[in-house]
C-alpha positions as CSV (number, residue, x, y, z in Angstrom):
1,M,28.2,57.0,-5.9
2,H,29.0,54.6,-3.1
3,K,29.4,51.0,-3.6
4,L,28.1,48.3,-1.1
5,V,29.7,45.0,-1.8
6,I,28.1,41.9,-0.3
7,W,30.4,38.9,-0.5
8,K,29.4,35.3,-0.7
9,Q,30.8,34.7,2.7
10,N,28.4,37.1,4.3
11,T,25.4,35.6,5.9
12,S,21.9,36.5,4.6
13,K,21.3,38.3,7.9
14,S,24.3,40.4,7.6
15,S,23.6,41.3,4.0
16,L,20.0,42.3,4.9
17,N,21.4,44.4,7.8
18,A,23.9,46.2,5.4
19,I,21.1,46.9,2.9
20,A,18.8,48.1,5.7
21,S,21.4,50.6,7.0
22,W,21.9,52.0,3.5
23,L,18.2,52.4,3.1
24,I,18.0,54.2,6.4
25,Q,20.6,56.7,5.1
26,E,18.3,57.1,2.0
27,K,20.9,55.9,-0.4
28,T,19.9,54.3,-3.8
29,I,20.6,50.7,-3.9
30,R,21.0,48.7,-7.2
31,L,21.3,44.9,-6.7
32,C,23.3,43.1,-9.4
33,W,23.6,39.3,-9.8
34,I,27.2,38.1,-10.5
35,P,27.5,34.6,-11.6
36,S,29.7,32.6,-9.3
37,H,30.4,29.7,-11.6
38,I,32.5,31.5,-14.2
39,G,35.0,29.2,-15.9
40,I,32.9,26.1,-15.7
41,P,32.0,25.3,-19.3
42,G,28.7,23.6,-18.7
43,N,27.5,26.3,-16.5
44,E,28.6,29.0,-18.8
45,C,26.8,27.3,-21.7
46,A,23.7,27.2,-19.6
47,Y,24.1,30.8,-18.6
48,E,24.4,31.9,-22.2
49,A,21.3,29.9,-23.3
50,A,19.3,31.4,-20.4
51,K,20.5,34.8,-21.2
52,S,19.6,34.5,-24.9
53,A,16.2,33.4,-24.0
54,I,15.4,36.7,-22.3
55,S,15.4,38.5,-25.7
56,L,13.0,36.0,-27.4
57,L,9.5,37.0,-27.9
58,I,6.8,35.4,-25.7
59,S,5.3,32.6,-27.7
60,S,1.5,32.5,-28.3
61,F,1.7,28.8,-28.7
62,K,-1.5,27.2,-27.4
63,F,-1.7,23.8,-26.0
64,P,-4.9,21.9,-25.1
65,P,-6.0,22.0,-21.5
66,T,-6.2,18.2,-21.4
67,D,-2.4,18.3,-21.2
68,L,-2.7,19.6,-17.7
69,Y,-5.3,17.0,-16.4
70,Q,-2.7,14.4,-15.3
71,N,-0.7,17.0,-13.3
72,L,-3.7,18.7,-11.8
73,T,-5.3,15.5,-10.8
74,S,-2.1,14.3,-9.2
75,Y,-1.7,17.7,-7.4
76,Y,-5.2,17.8,-6.1
77,Q,-5.2,14.2,-5.0
78,R,-2.1,14.9,-2.9
79,L,-3.9,18.0,-1.4
80,W,-7.0,16.0,-0.8
81,Q,-5.0,13.3,0.9
82,A,-3.2,15.7,3.2
83,H,-6.5,17.2,4.2
84,W,-7.9,13.7,4.8
85,D,-4.8,12.7,6.9
86,A,-5.5,15.6,9.1
87,C,-9.0,14.0,10.0
88,L,-7.7,11.2,12.0
89,S,-10.6,11.4,14.4
90,D,-13.1,10.8,11.6
91,K,-14.5,7.2,11.7
92,L,-14.3,7.0,8.0
93,H,-10.5,7.6,8.2
94,A,-10.0,4.3,10.1
95,I,-11.9,2.5,7.3
96,K,-10.2,4.2,4.3
97,P,-6.9,6.0,5.3
98,L,-6.0,6.2,1.6
99,L,-8.3,8.0,-0.7
100,G,-9.4,6.6,-3.9
101,Y,-12.3,5.3,-5.7
102,L,-14.3,2.2,-4.5
103,D,-14.8,0.1,-7.4
104,V,-18.5,-1.0,-7.6
105,T,-18.7,-1.4,-11.3
106,S,-19.3,-5.2,-10.9
107,L,-22.2,-4.8,-8.4
108,T,-25.8,-4.3,-9.0
109,R,-27.1,-0.8,-8.3
110,R,-28.8,-2.0,-5.1
111,N,-25.7,-3.8,-4.0
112,S,-23.6,-0.8,-4.7
113,V,-25.9,1.5,-2.7
114,V,-25.8,-1.1,0.3
115,L,-22.0,-1.3,0.2
116,Q,-21.6,2.4,0.1
117,R,-24.0,2.9,3.0
118,L,-22.2,0.3,5.1
119,Y,-18.9,1.9,4.1
120,I,-19.8,5.3,5.4
121,G,-21.7,3.9,8.3
122,H,-25.0,5.6,7.5
123,T,-27.9,3.3,6.8
124,R,-31.7,3.6,7.0
125,L,-31.6,1.2,9.9
126,T,-28.9,3.1,11.9
127,H,-29.6,6.7,10.9
128,S,-33.3,7.2,9.9
129,Y,-33.9,8.3,13.6
130,L,-32.2,11.6,12.7
131,L,-34.8,12.3,10.0
132,N,-37.8,11.1,12.1
133,G,-36.7,13.1,15.2
134,E,-36.4,9.8,17.2
135,D,-33.9,8.6,19.7
136,H,-30.9,6.6,18.5
137,P,-32.0,3.1,17.8
138,Q,-30.8,0.3,20.1
139,C,-30.0,-3.3,19.2
140,K,-33.0,-5.3,20.2
141,F,-30.7,-8.2,21.3
142,C,-28.1,-6.3,23.1
143,S,-29.7,-3.0,24.1
144,C,-26.6,-0.9,22.9
145,P,-26.5,1.7,20.2
146,L,-27.3,0.2,16.7
147,T,-24.4,1.0,14.4
148,V,-23.0,-0.6,11.3
149,F,-20.0,-1.7,13.4
150,H,-22.3,-3.4,15.9
151,I,-24.3,-5.2,13.2
152,L,-21.3,-6.4,11.1
153,I,-18.7,-7.0,13.7
154,K,-19.8,-6.9,17.3
155,C,-23.5,-8.2,18.0
156,P,-23.2,-11.6,19.6
157,H,-26.7,-12.5,18.4
158,H,-25.5,-12.6,14.8
159,D,-22.2,-14.5,15.6
160,S,-23.2,-17.9,14.4
161,V,-24.4,-16.4,11.0
162,R,-21.4,-14.0,10.8
163,W,-19.0,-16.8,11.2
164,R,-20.4,-18.6,8.1
165,Y,-19.6,-15.6,6.0
166,F,-16.6,-13.9,7.6
167,V,-14.6,-13.6,10.7
168,V,-12.9,-10.2,11.2
169,S,-12.4,-7.8,14.1
170,T,-12.7,-4.3,12.3
171,L,-14.6,-2.7,9.5
172,K,-11.4,-1.9,7.7
173,E,-10.5,-5.6,7.8
174,L,-14.0,-6.5,6.6
175,F,-14.0,-4.1,3.6
176,D,-10.3,-4.9,2.8
177,T,-10.4,-8.6,2.8
178,I,-14.0,-10.0,2.4
179,Y,-15.8,-10.2,-0.9
180,P,-18.9,-7.9,-0.9
181,C,-21.0,-10.9,-1.9
182,H,-20.2,-12.5,1.5
183,I,-21.4,-9.3,3.3
184,F,-24.6,-9.2,1.3
185,D,-25.3,-12.9,2.1
186,F,-24.8,-12.2,5.8
187,L,-27.2,-9.3,5.7
188,K,-29.8,-11.3,3.7
189,H,-29.5,-14.2,6.2
190,T,-30.1,-11.9,9.0
191,S,-32.9,-10.2,7.3
192,L,-31.2,-6.8,7.4
193,Y,-30.2,-6.4,3.7
194,H,-33.5,-4.5,2.8
195,R,-33.3,-2.3,6.0
196,I,-29.9,-0.9,5.0
């Protein structure tokens, strides 16, 4: 039997090349791990404990699945966030770069629906044309495409009313800094609340 010794100094590539050359020669290879921390008391104790665990029977101990919920939730939250971070061109990403729940528990059902529609930018006023097979609606004051951004931030016709309730330049700033009740009051004052 021939012995092939691969020393620690060898690089992974040279070790693999040596193994490959022996395999080409159709020689049998048996790999053996030799601990490199012999003589270090703490490491030897850890090695002995690990070695003794090999002979233990596999436990049939059961644990409740609820013990995994926190870890799984955290894991999938990170996956979801990574996927969301890859969607930089999505208009919603600009409003909400960090995923999480929008707390609407203190709002009425109607206010919650209005806020969620504004948040995603899809309202009856701005998107019902898709269901009705019509052209994209235009602002009757500006003759530009009617969007949530235009209504809440841009339309000069609503400036005087808007300034009574909030002064912001982006939707993200609006949703991050303005109390929802001010947004609802603006929409009611402009007679748009029930059209959202």
